[in-house]
N, C-alpha and C positions, 0 to 999 in steps of 0.2 A: 499131395493134392490135395486130399480133403481139407488141408486148412484155406487152401487157394478158393475152394468153391465155398468156404463157409465164411470166408472175408468177400469175394465178391457179392453174394446173399447177403451179407449186412450191411454191405454197402448200397445194394439194390432196395433193402427194406427201408433203412435213412431216407434217400434220395425220393422213394415214395410215401413214407410216414410225415415226413416235414411239411410239405405242402398240403397234406391232409389233416395236419395238426393246427397250420394257419388258417386254412379255409372254415376250419370248424369254429377258431377260437373268433375270427371276423362274424361269422353268422350269430355266434352266442352273445357278441357284443350288440349287433345289428338288432336282434331277437329281443336281448333283455334290456336295450337300452343301455346307452354310454352316458356322458357325462351330459347332464340336461342342459341343452343350447339355449340361451337367452332368446325368449320369442320376441318374433320380429312386432313391433308396434302395432295393434291393430286400431280400427276406426272404433270409436267410443260410442256407446249407445247415451250416456248421459249427460252429455252439456244442453243446457235449458237455456243458455243466452240468447238473445237478439240475435237475428242473421241479418245482414244489410243485403237487400236485391234490389235491383231497379224496378221503378214503377210506372212505365209508361200511361197516359192518357189513353181511354176504354173508351171506345164509341159505345152508347147504350145498349146495341144488342150483343157485341163482345163482353161488356161487363155483364150483361144478365148471365150469359153462358157460365162464364169464369166462376160469377159465384155460385153458379148452381153446383159446377166443378168440385169448387173449394168446400161446399157443403159436404159431398159426399166422400172427402178423403178422410181416412181414417186416423184415429188420434195417434195410433204407432204403424211404424214400417217394420215390423219384424219386431226387433225389441229396440228400434230408436223410436225417440218419444219426437211427436210435433215440437218443433220452436218455435218462437213467436217471430214474427217478419213485420218490422215497425213499417217499412213503406210498401203500401199495397196487399193489405192482410187478405182483401177478395180477390188477389189475381196470384198471389203467392203463397207458397208452403215450402217448410226447411224441415230435415228431420237428419236427427244424428249431426256425430262430430267425427271428421268433417261434415258438413251439411249436403245432404242430397235434395235437390231444390227441385220445384215444379214451377216454372212460371208460364200466366195464361194468357194469351193474348199478347204477347211479347213480339211484335213485329212481325213482318210477311216469311209464309213459310221460305225456307232453304231452297237453294237452285239443286236440284241433284243430279251429279254426273249422271250421266247416261250410262256409265260402267257401276255406277255406287249401287251398294247393295242395300234393300232396304230389308224389315224386319217383320213381319208378322208375328205378334207375340198376344195371345188373348182376344184376338177380336181387333188389336190396333195396329198400325203400319207405322214401323218407328224406322225413323232414318237416323242414323249416328255418324257425329262428327267427332273423332277422337282429337282432342288438344292435348300441352303440355302437360297438365294437371289434373284434367277431368274428360269425359267425352259428353257432349251436347246429345240426346236421344230426342229426335222431334216428332210428333204425329203428323205424319204427311197426308191422311185419310179424314182430317177432321175440319168443320167451319171454322174452328177459331189456332190459330197455334199453339200448341203446348209443348215447352220443352223441359224434359227433362234432364238434369246435370248431374251425372254420377263422378264424383272423385274419382282418380285413377288408384286409390289406395283399397279401394272395395273388390274384393274376386267378383267376377261372374256378373257383369254389371247388367246383361240383360234380364237375371233375376230379378233384380232388383227393380229395373223398368217395368217388369210384368206386374209388379205389385200395383202401379196407377192404371193399368190396363180395363180394371175390372169399374172403377170409379168414372173413367175416361168412355166407355163403352154406354154406362148406364148415364150419362147427364150432357155430353157433348153429341149432337148430331153429326152423322157423317158425311162427307162430300161424294159426287157421284164418280168425277173425273179424280181416279187414283194411280198412282205410277204401277205400273207394271211390276208382278213379284209381290202384291199387296195383298193377297189371297192365301189363306190358311192354308 
């Protein structure tokens, strides 16, 4: 009888010990790190070549506002250096690779879906229009149209757009008729 009890106890110990050992191995593997996975390609901050952008003709008033905005923009956006824009350097800016771009005075404000969400980010009300490769963020509370296009390869797109809010607030007057939801 004692032999039967010993065998049962041994089996029970094995049944309990095996999953515990496997779990301990998995935890150790995760904590200590397994084979290094190849990181996904990330956007580069080092590209310095020119960025092609459209440069529509601007009215004198819009051109003045856009020049003030472009003068207020930083030389770098975090670690992304500003890149040359051959067409419309007084109304366009680009940073990093793939480029995050800012276009000032480019067309009318987009129509906002009545159920569309606007984002009040650091004093500017932005409306996001996702696309296949990028998201266009347009300031909908300013006297001129300002659109920041952030490639989808960048995570935290709103955080990149916030980088432009300070220069927009300091150089581009706001309008009084803003969409609901535009107040911080």
